[in-house]
VEXBA-923321 format. One record per atom (N, C-alpha, C): residue number from 1; residue in three letters; x, y, z. Coordinates in Angstrom, 2 decimals. Atoms other than C-alpha are relative to their C-alpha. Layout:
# VEXBA-923321
+-----+-----+---------+---------+---------+
|   n | res |       x |       y |       z |
+-----+-----+---------+---------+---------+
| NUM | Ala |       X |       Y |       Z |
...
+-----+-----+---------+---------+---------+
//
This chain:
# VEXBA-923321
+-----+-----+---------+---------+---------+
|   n | res |       x |       y |       z |
+-----+-----+---------+---------+---------+
|   1 | Unk |   -1.03 |   -0.19 |   -0.99 |
|   1 | Unk |  203.67 |   80.54 | -118.92 |
|   1 | Unk |   -0.57 |   -0.34 |    1.37 |
|   2 | Unk |    0.45 |    0.45 |   -1.33 |
|   2 | Unk |  203.48 |   79.10 | -115.41 |
|   2 | Unk |   -0.14 |    1.18 |    0.95 |
|   3 | Unk |    0.20 |   -1.07 |   -0.96 |
|   3 | Unk |  202.19 |   81.24 | -112.61 |
|   3 | Unk |    1.11 |   -0.02 |    1.05 |
|   4 | Unk |   -1.06 |   -0.17 |   -0.99 |
|   4 | Unk |  204.67 |   82.57 | -110.07 |
|   4 | Unk |   -0.50 |   -0.52 |    1.35 |
|   5 | Unk |    0.35 |    0.52 |   -1.32 |
|   5 | Unk |  204.74 |   80.93 | -106.64 |
|   5 | Unk |   -0.23 |    1.16 |    0.97 |
|   6 | Unk |    0.30 |   -0.99 |   -1.03 |
|   6 | Unk |  203.09 |   83.03 | -103.95 |
|   6 | Unk |   -0.47 |   -0.74 |    1.23 |
|   7 | Unk |    0.41 |    0.58 |   -1.28 |
|   7 | Unk |  202.86 |   82.01 | -100.31 |
|   7 | Unk |   -0.89 |    1.02 |    0.70 |
|   8 | Unk |    0.97 |   -0.95 |   -0.55 |
|   8 | Unk |  199.74 |   83.66 |  -98.93 |
|   8 | Unk |    0.31 |    0.38 |    1.44 |
|   9 | Unk |   -0.32 |   -0.29 |   -1.40 |
|   9 | Unk |  201.05 |   83.46 |  -95.37 |
|   9 | Unk |    1.42 |    0.56 |    0.16 |
|  10 | Unk |   -1.36 |   -0.54 |   -0.02 |
|  10 | Unk |  204.36 |   85.11 |  -96.27 |
|  10 | Unk |    0.20 |    1.09 |    1.04 |
|  11 | Unk |   -0.11 |   -1.08 |   -0.99 |
|  11 | Unk |  203.69 |   88.16 |  -94.11 |
|  11 | Unk |   -0.04 |   -0.56 |    1.42 |
|  12 | Unk |    0.08 |    0.63 |   -1.32 |
|  12 | Unk |  202.76 |   85.96 |  -91.17 |
|  12 | Unk |    1.33 |   -0.68 |    0.32 |
|  13 | Unk |   -1.30 |    0.65 |   -0.20 |
|  13 | Unk |  205.98 |   83.98 |  -91.66 |
|  13 | Unk |    1.05 |    1.04 |    0.36 |
|  14 | Unk |   -0.97 |   -1.06 |   -0.31 |
|  14 | Unk |  208.01 |   87.20 |  -91.68 |
|  14 | Unk |   -0.21 |    0.53 |    1.42 |
|  15 | Unk |    0.30 |   -0.45 |   -1.35 |
|  15 | Unk |  206.25 |   88.33 |  -88.51 |
|  15 | Unk |    0.51 |   -1.01 |    1.02 |
|  16 | Unk |   -0.46 |    1.04 |   -0.94 |
|  16 | Unk |  207.01 |   85.02 |  -86.83 |
|  16 | Unk |    1.52 |   -0.05 |    0.05 |
|  17 | Unk |   -1.47 |   -0.08 |   -0.02 |
|  17 | Unk |  210.67 |   85.32 |  -87.86 |
|  17 | Unk |    0.45 |    1.15 |    0.89 |
|  18 | Unk |   -0.34 |   -1.16 |   -0.83 |
|  18 | Unk |  210.78 |   88.77 |  -86.26 |
|  18 | Unk |   -0.25 |   -0.29 |    1.48 |
|  19 | Unk |    0.32 |    0.35 |   -1.38 |
|  19 | Unk |  209.11 |   87.46 |  -83.12 |
|  19 | Unk |    1.05 |   -0.96 |    0.55 |
|  20 | Unk |   -1.04 |    0.94 |   -0.44 |
|  20 | Unk |  211.58 |   84.58 |  -82.95 |
|  20 | Unk |    1.30 |    0.73 |    0.30 |
|  21 | Unk |   -1.22 |   -0.78 |   -0.23 |
|  21 | Unk |  214.50 |   87.00 |  -83.31 |
|  21 | Unk |   -0.09 |    0.80 |    1.30 |
|  22 | Unk |    0.21 |   -0.78 |   -1.23 |
|  22 | Unk |  213.05 |   89.17 |  -80.55 |
|  22 | Unk |    0.11 |   -0.90 |    1.23 |
|  23 | Unk |   -0.03 |    0.93 |   -1.15 |
|  23 | Unk |  212.57 |   86.18 |  -78.23 |
|  23 | Unk |    1.43 |   -0.49 |    0.26 |
|  24 | Unk |   -1.39 |    0.45 |   -0.16 |
|  24 | Unk |  216.13 |   84.99 |  -78.87 |
|  24 | Unk |    0.83 |    1.13 |    0.63 |
|  25 | Unk |   -0.72 |   -1.15 |   -0.57 |
|  25 | Unk |  217.41 |   88.50 |  -78.11 |
|  25 | Unk |   -0.35 |    0.17 |    1.48 |
|  26 | Unk |    0.42 |   -0.10 |   -1.40 |
|  26 | Unk |  215.37 |   88.61 |  -74.89 |
|  26 | Unk |    0.67 |   -1.08 |    0.85 |
|  27 | Unk |   -0.67 |    1.10 |   -0.70 |
|  27 | Unk |  216.80 |   85.22 |  -73.90 |
|  27 | Unk |    1.46 |    0.33 |    0.23 |
|  28 | Unk |   -1.42 |   -0.35 |   -0.13 |
|  28 | Unk |  220.33 |   86.42 |  -74.55 |
|  28 | Unk |    0.20 |    1.08 |    1.07 |
|  29 | Unk |   -0.10 |   -1.04 |   -1.02 |
|  29 | Unk |  219.72 |   89.51 |  -72.41 |
|  29 | Unk |   -0.16 |   -0.59 |    1.40 |
|  30 | Unk |    0.23 |    0.62 |   -1.31 |
|  30 | Unk |  218.38 |   87.40 |  -69.55 |
|  30 | Unk |    1.21 |   -0.84 |    0.41 |
|  31 | Unk |   -1.20 |    0.79 |   -0.31 |
|  31 | Unk |  221.36 |   85.04 |  -69.79 |
|  31 | Unk |    1.16 |    0.92 |    0.39 |
|  32 | Unk |   -1.04 |   -0.96 |   -0.34 |
|  32 | Unk |  223.66 |   88.05 |  -69.75 |
|  32 | Unk |   -0.16 |    0.53 |    1.41 |
|  33 | Unk |    0.26 |   -0.49 |   -1.37 |
|  33 | Unk |  222.00 |   89.38 |  -66.60 |
|  33 | Unk |    0.33 |   -1.08 |    1.02 |
|  34 | Unk |   -0.30 |    1.10 |   -0.91 |
|  34 | Unk |  222.26 |   85.96 |  -64.96 |
|  34 | Unk |    1.51 |   -0.17 |    0.15 |
|  35 | Unk |   -1.46 |    0.11 |   -0.07 |
|  35 | Unk |  225.96 |   85.79 |  -65.83 |
|  35 | Unk |    0.60 |    1.13 |    0.84 |
|  36 | Unk |   -0.47 |   -1.11 |   -0.83 |
|  36 | Unk |  226.46 |   89.24 |  -64.28 |
|  36 | Unk |   -0.21 |   -0.30 |    1.48 |
|  37 | Unk |    0.31 |    0.33 |   -1.40 |
|  37 | Unk |  224.79 |   88.09 |  -61.08 |
|  37 | Unk |    0.94 |   -1.09 |    0.50 |
|  38 | Unk |   -0.91 |    1.07 |   -0.41 |
|  38 | Unk |  226.89 |   84.92 |  -61.00 |
|  38 | Unk |    1.41 |    0.54 |    0.22 |
|  39 | Unk |   -1.32 |   -0.61 |   -0.15 |
|  39 | Unk |  230.04 |   86.98 |  -61.49 |
|  39 | Unk |    0.05 |    0.84 |    1.28 |
|  40 | Unk |    0.08 |   -0.79 |   -1.23 |
|  40 | Unk |  228.95 |   89.33 |  -58.70 |
|  40 | Unk |    0.05 |   -0.91 |    1.22 |
|  41 | Unk |   -0.04 |    0.97 |   -1.10 |
|  41 | Unk |  228.36 |   86.32 |  -56.44 |
|  41 | Unk |    1.41 |   -0.52 |    0.22 |
|  42 | Unk |   -1.38 |    0.48 |   -0.11 |
|  42 | Unk |  231.84 |   85.05 |  -57.21 |
|  42 | Unk |    0.89 |    1.06 |    0.65 |
|  43 | Unk |   -0.78 |   -1.08 |   -0.59 |
|  43 | Unk |  233.36 |   88.44 |  -56.39 |
|  43 | Unk |   -0.36 |    0.19 |    1.48 |
|  44 | Unk |    0.45 |   -0.14 |   -1.38 |
|  44 | Unk |  231.28 |   88.64 |  -53.24 |
|  44 | Unk |    0.62 |   -1.10 |    0.88 |
|  45 | Unk |   -0.59 |    1.10 |   -0.76 |
|  45 | Unk |  232.53 |   85.22 |  -52.12 |
|  45 | Unk |    1.49 |    0.26 |    0.26 |
|  46 | Unk |   -1.42 |   -0.33 |   -0.19 |
|  46 | Unk |  236.13 |   86.36 |  -52.65 |
|  46 | Unk |    0.16 |    1.08 |    1.07 |
|  47 | Unk |   -0.04 |   -1.07 |   -1.00 |
|  47 | Unk |  235.46 |   89.52 |  -50.62 |
|  47 | Unk |   -0.27 |   -0.56 |    1.39 |
|  48 | Unk |    0.35 |    0.60 |   -1.29 |
|  48 | Unk |  233.86 |   87.49 |  -47.84 |
|  48 | Unk |    1.14 |   -0.87 |    0.52 |
|  49 | Unk |   -1.12 |    0.84 |   -0.42 |
|  49 | Unk |  236.73 |   85.00 |  -47.78 |
|  49 | Unk |    1.17 |    0.85 |    0.49 |
|  50 | Unk |   -1.08 |   -0.91 |   -0.41 |
|  50 | Unk |  239.26 |   87.84 |  -47.58 |
|  50 | Unk |   -0.32 |    0.62 |    1.36 |
|  51 | Unk |    0.40 |   -0.58 |   -1.28 |
|  51 | Unk |  237.28 |   89.46 |  -44.77 |
|  51 | Unk |    0.15 |   -1.02 |    1.13 |
|  52 | Unk |   -0.08 |    1.02 |   -1.05 |
|  52 | Unk |  237.02 |   86.20 |  -42.81 |
|  52 | Unk |    1.44 |   -0.36 |    0.33 |
|  53 | Unk |   -1.41 |    0.28 |   -0.25 |
|  53 | Unk |  240.74 |   85.55 |  -43.23 |
|  53 | Unk |    0.62 |    1.12 |    0.83 |
|  54 | Unk |   -0.52 |   -1.15 |   -0.75 |
|  54 | Unk |  241.57 |   89.06 |  -42.00 |
|  54 | Unk |   -0.53 |   -0.01 |    1.42 |
|  55 | Unk |    0.61 |    0.04 |   -1.32 |
|  55 | Unk |  239.13 |   88.77 |  -39.13 |
|  55 | Unk |    0.59 |   -1.13 |    0.84 |
|  56 | Unk |   -0.61 |    1.13 |   -0.70 |
|  56 | Unk |  240.58 |   85.36 |  -38.23 |
|  56 | Unk |    1.39 |    0.34 |    0.51 |
|  57 | Unk |   -1.33 |   -0.41 |   -0.43 |
|  57 | Unk |  244.04 |   86.87 |  -38.09 |
|  57 | Unk |   -0.08 |    0.91 |    1.23 |
|  58 | Unk |    0.18 |   -0.88 |   -1.15 |
|  58 | Unk |  242.80 |   89.58 |  -35.71 |
|  58 | Unk |   -0.40 |   -0.81 |    1.24 |
|  59 | Unk |    0.44 |    0.84 |   -1.11 |
|  59 | Unk |  241.12 |   86.92 |  -33.57 |
|  59 | Unk |    1.16 |   -0.74 |    0.62 |
|  60 | Unk |   -1.15 |    0.77 |   -0.50 |
|  60 | Unk |  244.32 |   84.90 |  -33.29 |
|  60 | Unk |    0.93 |    0.88 |    0.83 |
|  61 | Unk |   -0.93 |   -0.89 |   -0.72 |
|  61 | Unk |  246.41 |   87.87 |  -32.21 |
|  61 | Unk |   -0.66 |    0.68 |    1.18 |
|  62 | Unk |    0.72 |   -0.64 |   -1.10 |
|  62 | Unk |  243.72 |   89.34 |  -29.98 |
|  62 | Unk |    0.21 |    1.50 |    0.04 |
|  63 | Unk |   -0.29 |   -1.43 |    0.04 |
|  63 | Unk |  244.62 |   92.85 |  -31.10 |
|  63 | Unk |   -1.17 |    0.80 |   -0.57 |
|  64 | Unk |    1.13 |   -0.82 |    0.44 |
|  64 | Unk |  241.21 |   94.49 |  -31.40 |
|  64 | Unk |   -0.85 |    0.34 |    1.21 |
|  65 | Unk |    0.83 |   -0.44 |   -1.12 |
|  65 | Unk |  238.78 |   96.37 |  -29.20 |
|  65 | Unk |   -1.47 |   -0.29 |   -0.31 |
|  66 | Unk |    1.42 |    0.29 |    0.12 |
|  66 | Unk |  235.02 |   96.17 |  -28.72 |
|  66 | Unk |   -0.62 |    0.72 |   -1.20 |
|  67 | Unk |    0.53 |   -0.72 |    1.16 |
|  67 | Unk |  234.28 |   98.84 |  -31.34 |
|  67 | Unk |    0.35 |   -0.70 |   -1.30 |
|  68 | Unk |   -0.42 |    0.72 |    1.21 |
|  68 | Unk |  236.27 |   96.91 |  -33.93 |
|  68 | Unk |   -0.81 |   -1.29 |   -0.16 |
|  69 | Unk |    0.80 |    1.24 |    0.04 |
|  69 | Unk |  234.42 |   93.71 |  -33.01 |
|  69 | Unk |   -1.40 |    0.32 |   -0.51 |
|  70 | Unk |    1.34 |   -0.39 |    0.45 |
|  70 | Unk |  231.08 |   95.50 |  -33.46 |
|  70 | Unk |    0.01 |    0.34 |   -1.50 |
|  71 | Unk |   -0.10 |   -0.37 |    1.42 |
|  71 | Unk |  232.22 |   96.93 |  -36.81 |
|  71 | Unk |    0.14 |   -1.26 |   -0.86 |
|  72 | Unk |   -0.19 |    1.24 |    0.75 |
|  72 | Unk |  233.38 |   93.51 |  -37.99 |
|  72 | Unk |   -1.30 |   -0.82 |   -0.03 |
|  73 | Unk |    1.26 |    0.76 |   -0.05 |
|  73 | Unk |  230.12 |   91.89 |  -36.86 |
|  73 | Unk |   -1.04 |    0.63 |   -0.93 |
|  74 | Unk |    0.95 |   -0.68 |    0.88 |
|  74 | Unk |  228.04 |   94.53 |  -38.65 |
|  74 | Unk |    0.36 |   -0.23 |   -1.47 |
|  75 | Unk |   -0.45 |    0.23 |    1.39 |
|  75 | Unk |  230.13 |   94.14 |  -41.80 |
|  75 | Unk |   -0.30 |   -1.43 |   -0.44 |
|  76 | Unk |    0.29 |    1.40 |    0.33 |
|  76 | Unk |  229.77 |   90.36 |  -41.66 |
|  76 | Unk |   -1.50 |   -0.19 |   -0.23 |
|  77 | Unk |    1.46 |    0.09 |    0.19 |
|  77 | Unk |  225.99 |   90.69 |  -41.24 |
|  77 | Unk |   -0.40 |    0.61 |   -1.35 |
|  78 | Unk |    0.27 |   -0.66 |    1.29 |
|  78 | Unk |  225.95 |   93.09 |  -44.19 |
|  78 | Unk |    0.38 |   -0.93 |   -1.15 |
|  79 | Unk |   -0.43 |    0.94 |    1.04 |
|  79 | Unk |  227.92 |   90.55 |  -46.27 |
|  79 | Unk |   -1.00 |   -1.15 |   -0.16 |
|  80 | Unk |    0.97 |    1.10 |    0.04 |
|  80 | Unk |  225.44 |   87.81 |  -45.37 |
|  80 | Unk |   -1.29 |    0.48 |   -0.68 |
|  81 | Unk |    1.21 |   -0.54 |    0.63 |
|  81 | Unk |  222.47 |   90.03 |  -46.33 |
|  81 | Unk |    0.21 |    0.18 |   -1.50 |
|  82 | Unk |   -0.30 |   -0.20 |    1.42 |
|  82 | Unk |  224.14 |   90.91 |  -49.64 |
|  82 | Unk |   -0.01 |   -1.34 |   -0.73 |
|  83 | Unk |   -0.03 |    1.32 |    0.65 |
|  83 | Unk |  224.76 |   87.24 |  -50.40 |
|  83 | Unk |   -1.41 |   -0.56 |   -0.17 |
|  84 | Unk |    1.39 |    0.45 |    0.12 |
|  84 | Unk |  221.12 |   86.41 |  -49.68 |
|  84 | Unk |   -0.71 |    0.72 |   -1.15 |
|  85 | Unk |    0.61 |   -0.78 |    1.08 |
|  85 | Unk |  220.06 |   89.22 |  -52.02 |
|  85 | Unk |    0.50 |   -0.50 |   -1.35 |
|  86 | Unk |   -0.54 |    0.51 |    1.27 |
|  86 | Unk |  222.40 |   87.97 |  -54.75 |
|  86 | Unk |   -0.56 |   -1.37 |   -0.33 |
|  87 | Unk |    0.58 |    1.34 |    0.23 |
|  87 | Unk |  221.11 |   84.41 |  -54.31 |
|  87 | Unk |   -1.46 |    0.11 |   -0.44 |
|  88 | Unk |    1.39 |   -0.21 |    0.39 |
|  88 | Unk |  217.53 |   85.68 |  -54.55 |
|  88 | Unk |   -0.07 |    0.46 |   -1.46 |
|  89 | Unk |   -0.04 |   -0.49 |    1.38 |
|  89 | Unk |  218.38 |   87.56 |  -57.74 |
|  89 | Unk |    0.40 |   -1.12 |   -0.96 |
|  90 | Unk |   -0.42 |    1.11 |    0.85 |
|  90 | Unk |  220.15 |   84.51 |  -59.12 |
|  90 | Unk |   -1.16 |   -0.96 |   -0.25 |
|  91 | Unk |    1.15 |    0.90 |    0.14 |
|  91 | Unk |  217.11 |   82.33 |  -58.47 |
|  91 | Unk |   -1.06 |    0.62 |   -0.91 |
|  92 | Unk |    0.99 |   -0.72 |    0.80 |
|  92 | Unk |  214.80 |   84.96 |  -59.96 |
|  92 | Unk |    0.39 |    0.03 |   -1.48 |
|  93 | Unk |   -0.44 |   -0.09 |    1.38 |
|  93 | Unk |  216.89 |   85.37 |  -63.11 |
|  93 | Unk |    0.16 |   -1.38 |   -0.64 |
|  94 | Unk |   -0.02 |    1.35 |    0.55 |
|  94 | Unk |  217.34 |   81.62 |  -63.50 |
|  94 | Unk |   -1.40 |   -0.38 |   -0.49 |
|  95 | Unk |    1.40 |    0.26 |    0.41 |
|  95 | Unk |  213.55 |   81.32 |  -63.59 |
|  95 | Unk |   -0.35 |    0.83 |   -1.23 |
|  96 | Unk |    0.27 |   -0.88 |    1.14 |
|  96 | Unk |  213.40 |   84.28 |  -66.00 |
|  96 | Unk |    0.64 |   -0.56 |   -1.27 |
|  97 | Unk |   -0.67 |    0.59 |    1.16 |
|  97 | Unk |  215.93 |   82.61 |  -68.31 |
|  97 | Unk |   -0.81 |   -1.18 |   -0.51 |
|  98 | Unk |    0.80 |    1.16 |    0.41 |
|  98 | Unk |  213.84 |   79.43 |  -68.35 |
|  98 | Unk |   -1.29 |    0.44 |   -0.67 |
|  99 | Unk |    1.25 |   -0.52 |    0.58 |
|  99 | Unk |  210.68 |   81.41 |  -69.03 |
|  99 | Unk |    0.26 |    0.54 |   -1.41 |
| 100 | Unk |   -0.33 |   -0.56 |    1.31 |
| 100 | Unk |  212.34 |   83.27 |  -71.89 |
| 100 | Unk |    0.45 |   -1.08 |   -0.98 |
| 101 | Unk |   -0.39 |    1.11 |    0.87 |
| 101 | Unk |  213.84 |   80.05 |  -73.23 |
| 101 | Unk |   -1.24 |   -0.70 |   -0.55 |
| 102 | Unk |    1.25 |    0.63 |    0.44 |
| 102 | Unk |  210.37 |   78.50 |  -73.35 |
| 102 | Unk |   -0.69 |    0.85 |   -1.07 |
| 103 | Unk |    0.62 |   -0.90 |    0.97 |
| 103 | Unk |  209.04 |   81.57 |  -75.18 |
| 103 | Unk |    0.76 |   -0.03 |   -1.33 |
| 104 | Unk |   -0.81 |    0.04 |    1.22 |
| 104 | Unk |  211.93 |   81.44 |  -77.67 |
| 104 | Unk |   -0.24 |   -1.31 |   -0.76 |
| 105 | Unk |    0.25 |    1.30 |    0.63 |
| 105 | Unk |  211.38 |   77.73 |  -78.32 |
| 105 | Unk |   -1.38 |   -0.02 |   -0.64 |
| 106 | Unk |    1.37 |   -0.05 |    0.55 |
| 106 | Unk |  207.65 |   78.31 |  -78.82 |
| 106 | Unk |   -0.02 |    0.84 |   -1.28 |
| 107 | Unk |   -0.04 |   -0.87 |    1.19 |
| 107 | Unk |  208.32 |   81.17 |  -81.26 |
| 107 | Unk |    0.72 |   -0.71 |   -1.15 |
| 108 | Unk |   -0.74 |    0.73 |    1.02 |
| 108 | Unk |  210.83 |   79.01 |  -83.10 |
| 108 | Unk |   -0.86 |   -1.10 |   -0.63 |
| 109 | Unk |    0.90 |    1.05 |    0.51 |
| 109 | Unk |  208.32 |   76.17 |  -83.41 |
| 109 | Unk |   -1.07 |    0.58 |   -0.92 |
| 110 | Unk |    1.04 |   -0.64 |    0.81 |
| 110 | Unk |  205.63 |   78.51 |  -84.73 |
| 110 | Unk |    0.56 |    0.44 |   -1.35 |
| 111 | Unk |   -0.63 |   -0.42 |    1.25 |
| 111 | Unk |  208.02 |   79.91 |  -87.32 |
| 111 | Unk |    0.32 |   -1.21 |   -0.86 |
| 112 | Unk |   -0.36 |    1.21 |    0.72 |
| 112 | Unk |  209.23 |   76.45 |  -88.28 |
| 112 | Unk |   -1.23 |   -0.65 |   -0.63 |
| 113 | Unk |    1.26 |    0.55 |    0.52 |
| 113 | Unk |  205.63 |   75.30 |  -88.73 |
| 113 | Unk |   -0.36 |    0.68 |   -1.31 |
| 114 | Unk |    0.33 |   -0.73 |    1.23 |
| 114 | Unk |  204.99 |   78.04 |  -91.29 |
| 114 | Unk |    1.06 |   -0.20 |   -1.07 |
| 115 | Unk |   -1.07 |    0.23 |    0.99 |
| 115 | Unk |  208.38 |   77.54 |  -92.94 |
| 115 | Unk |   -0.19 |   -1.36 |   -0.67 |
| 116 | Unk |    0.25 |    1.33 |    0.57 |
| 116 | Unk |  207.58 |   73.84 |  -93.40 |
| 116 | Unk |   -1.21 |    0.03 |   -0.93 |
| 117 | Unk |    1.17 |   -0.13 |    0.85 |
| 117 | Unk |  204.16 |   74.73 |  -94.78 |
| 117 | Unk |    0.37 |    0.68 |   -1.32 |
| 118 | Unk |   -0.44 |   -0.70 |    1.20 |
| 118 | Unk |  205.79 |   77.14 |  -97.23 |
| 118 | Unk |    0.77 |   -0.97 |   -0.91 |
| 119 | Unk |   -0.77 |    0.98 |    0.79 |
| 119 | Unk |  208.21 |   74.39 |  -98.33 |
| 119 | Unk |   -0.93 |   -0.98 |   -0.71 |
| 120 | Unk |    0.96 |    0.94 |    0.60 |
| 120 | Unk |  205.32 |   71.97 |  -98.91 |
| 120 | Unk |   -0.77 |    0.65 |   -1.14 |
| 121 | Unk |    0.75 |   -0.71 |    1.05 |
| 121 | Unk |  203.36 |   74.56 | -100.87 |
| 121 | Unk |    0.89 |    0.26 |   -1.21 |
| 122 | Unk |   -0.93 |   -0.25 |    1.10 |
| 122 | Unk |  206.45 |   75.41 | -102.94 |
| 122 | Unk |    0.25 |   -1.29 |   -0.78 |
| 123 | Unk |   -0.20 |    1.28 |    0.66 |
| 123 | Unk |  207.03 |   71.73 | -103.68 |
| 123 | Unk |   -1.24 |   -0.37 |   -0.82 |
| 124 | Unk |    1.24 |    0.29 |    0.72 |
| 124 | Unk |  203.37 |   71.28 | -104.67 |
| 124 | Unk |   -0.11 |    0.90 |   -1.24 |
| 125 | Unk |    0.03 |   -0.93 |    1.13 |
| 125 | Unk |  203.62 |   74.37 | -106.89 |
| 125 | Unk |    0.96 |   -0.47 |   -1.09 |
| 126 | Unk |   -0.98 |    0.49 |    0.96 |
| 126 | Unk |  206.76 |   72.99 | -108.55 |
| 126 | Unk |   -0.53 |   -1.23 |   -0.74 |
| 127 | Unk |    0.58 |    1.19 |    0.61 |
| 127 | Unk |  205.02 |   69.67 | -109.17 |
| 127 | Unk |   -1.10 |    0.38 |   -0.99 |
| 128 | Unk |    1.07 |   -0.46 |    0.88 |
| 128 | Unk |  202.04 |   71.49 | -110.67 |
| 128 | Unk |    0.58 |    0.61 |   -1.28 |
| 129 | Unk |   -0.64 |   -0.62 |    1.16 |
| 129 | Unk |  204.30 |   73.54 | -112.97 |
| 129 | Unk |    0.61 |   -1.07 |   -0.90 |
| 130 | Unk |   -0.58 |    1.09 |    0.79 |
| 130 | Unk |  206.16 |   70.40 | -114.05 |
| 130 | Unk |   -1.09 |   -0.78 |   -0.74 |
| 131 | Unk |    1.12 |    0.70 |    0.64 |
| 131 | Unk |  202.82 |   68.71 | -114.75 |
| 131 | Unk |   -0.54 |    0.78 |   -1.19 |
| 132 | Unk |    0.48 |   -0.84 |    1.10 |
| 132 | Unk |  201.67 |   71.65 | -116.86 |
| 132 | Unk |    0.97 |   -0.05 |   -1.18 |
| 133 | Unk |   -1.01 |    0.06 |    1.06 |
| 133 | Unk |  204.94 |   71.61 | -118.80 |
| 133 | Unk |   -0.06 |   -1.34 |   -0.72 |
| 134 | Unk |    0.07 |    1.33 |    0.60 |
| 134 | Unk |  204.63 |   67.85 | -119.35 |
| 134 | Unk |   -1.23 |   -0.13 |   -0.89 |
| 135 | Unk |    1.21 |    0.05 |    0.82 |
| 135 | Unk |  201.05 |   68.20 | -120.58 |
| 135 | Unk |    0.17 |    0.81 |   -1.28 |
| 136 | Unk |   -0.26 |   -0.82 |    1.18 |
| 136 | Unk |  202.14 |   70.98 | -122.96 |
| 136 | Unk |    0.88 |   -0.75 |   -0.99 |
| 137 | Unk |   -0.90 |    0.76 |    0.89 |
| 137 | Unk |  204.99 |   68.85 | -124.32 |
| 137 | Unk |   -0.72 |   -1.19 |   -0.63 |
| 138 | Unk |    0.78 |    1.12 |    0.53 |
| 138 | Unk |  202.63 |   65.88 | -124.70 |
| 138 | Unk |   -0.93 |    0.47 |   -1.12 |
| 139 | Unk |    0.91 |   -0.55 |    1.00 |
| 139 | Unk |  200.19 |   68.06 | -126.62 |
| 139 | Unk |    0.76 |    0.35 |   -1.28 |
| 140 | Unk |   -0.81 |   -0.34 |    1.17 |
| 140 | Unk |  202.93 |   69.38 | -128.90 |
| 140 | Unk |    0.41 |   -1.27 |   -0.74 |
| 141 | Unk |   -0.39 |    1.27 |    0.63 |
| 141 | Unk |  204.12 |   65.82 | -129.51 |
| 141 | Unk |   -1.18 |   -0.64 |   -0.73 |
| 142 | Unk |    1.20 |    0.58 |    0.64 |
| 142 | Unk |  200.56 |   64.66 | -130.27 |
| 142 | Unk |   -0.31 |    0.73 |   -1.30 |
| 143 | Unk |    0.28 |   -0.78 |    1.21 |
| 143 | Unk |  200.05 |   67.49 | -132.75 |
| 143 | Unk |    1.01 |   -0.33 |   -1.09 |
| 144 | Unk |   -1.04 |    0.33 |    0.98 |
| 144 | Unk |  203.37 |   66.72 | -134.45 |
| 144 | Unk |   -0.24 |   -1.39 |   -0.58 |
| 145 | Unk |    0.27 |    1.36 |    0.46 |
| 145 | Unk |  202.45 |   63.02 | -134.64 |
| 145 | Unk |   -1.16 |   -0.01 |   -1.00 |
| 146 | Unk |    1.16 |   -0.07 |    0.89 |
| 146 | Unk |  199.06 |   63.79 | -136.19 |
| 146 | Unk |    0.39 |    0.63 |   -1.33 |
| 147 | Unk |   -0.43 |   -0.65 |    1.24 |
| 147 | Unk |  200.67 |   66.11 | -138.74 |
| 147 | Unk |    0.84 |   -0.95 |   -0.85 |
| 148 | Unk |   -0.82 |    0.97 |    0.76 |
| 148 | Unk |  203.23 |   63.46 | -139.69 |
| 148 | Unk |   -0.87 |   -1.08 |   -0.62 |
| 149 | Unk |    0.90 |    1.03 |    0.52 |
| 149 | Unk |  200.52 |   60.86 | -140.08 |
| 149 | Unk |   -0.82 |    0.52 |   -1.17 |
| 150 | Unk |    0.76 |   -0.59 |    1.10 |
| 150 | Unk |  198.44 |   63.17 | -142.26 |
| 150 | Unk |    0.90 |    0.19 |   -1.22 |
| 151 | Unk |   -0.93 |   -0.20 |    1.12 |
| 151 | Unk |  201.49 |   64.03 | -144.33 |
| 151 | Unk |    0.33 |   -1.33 |   -0.65 |
| 152 | Unk |   -0.30 |    1.32 |    0.57 |
| 152 | Unk |  202.33 |   60.35 | -144.75 |
| 152 | Unk |   -1.20 |   -0.54 |   -0.78 |
| 153 | Unk |    1.22 |    0.46 |    0.66 |
| 153 | Unk |  198.71 |   59.56 | -145.67 |
| 153 | Unk |   -0.17 |    0.76 |   -1.31 |
| 154 | Unk |    0.14 |   -0.80 |    1.22 |
| 154 | Unk |  198.62 |   62.43 | -148.18 |
| 154 | Unk |    1.05 |   -0.41 |   -1.02 |
| 155 | Unk |   -1.05 |    0.45 |    0.92 |
| 155 | Unk |  201.93 |   61.31 | -149.67 |
| 155 | Unk |   -0.34 |   -1.36 |   -0.59 |
| 156 | Unk |    0.38 |    1.32 |    0.50 |
| 156 | Unk |  200.67 |   57.75 | -149.94 |
| 156 | Unk |   -1.12 |    0.14 |   -1.02 |
| 157 | Unk |    1.09 |   -0.22 |    0.95 |
| 157 | Unk |  197.49 |   59.00 | -151.65 |
| 157 | Unk |    0.53 |    0.58 |   -1.31 |
| 158 | Unk |   -0.59 |   -0.61 |    1.20 |
| 158 | Unk |  199.55 |   61.11 | -154.08 |
| 158 | Unk |    0.77 |   -1.02 |   -0.81 |
| 159 | Unk |   -0.76 |    1.04 |    0.70 |
| 159 | Unk |  201.83 |   58.20 | -154.91 |
| 159 | Unk |   -0.97 |   -0.96 |   -0.67 |
| 160 | Unk |    0.98 |    0.92 |    0.55 |
| 160 | Unk |  198.82 |   55.99 | -155.45 |
| 160 | Unk |   -0.71 |    0.62 |   -1.21 |
| 161 | Unk |    0.67 |   -0.66 |    1.10 |
| 161 | Unk |  197.10 |   58.55 | -157.69 |
| 161 | Unk |    0.94 |    0.20 |   -1.18 |
| 162 | Unk |   -0.94 |   -0.21 |    1.12 |
| 162 | Unk |  200.22 |   59.23 | -159.71 |
| 162 | Unk |    0.39 |   -1.33 |   -0.62 |
| 163 | Unk |   -0.36 |    1.32 |    0.53 |
| 163 | Unk |  200.86 |   55.51 | -160.15 |
| 163 | Unk |   -1.11 |   -0.56 |   -0.83 |
| 164 | Unk |    1.11 |    0.54 |    0.75 |
| 164 | Unk |  197.50 |   54.92 | -161.75 |
| 164 | Unk |    0.05 |    0.45 |   -1.37 |
+-----+-----+---------+---------+---------+
//
């Protein structure tokens, strides 16, 4: 009976699959965070546009005092600082996404390398088993041929002896 296929690096392959899954999950989390930041930036831009439109309306009518102007200026400065912070976070998380993507691709390559090795070993094992089966069948055929030849020779000898 042929021996069962065993991949000696099976545990390493399983570990690399787990690492790849972890890296993909980390990448998805980073992409999710980046999407949140982009959505926050979009909402911030809408808030800023609404503020500037409202402030523009006040400017046109001239119906505001110095305290209101100071409050509007401080709020506008605050909006600008917030946007800079969001842009910084966006840049930071974009870099993080790329870093995590590289790590996920590397983990995937390492897993694929072992998976390909396993496939090659399995194919070699299958070829070896087929070769063993073929040699066994050839041996059985050879034995059967020899037996037939002996039987034919013995029958020929018996016919010859009985004919004398």
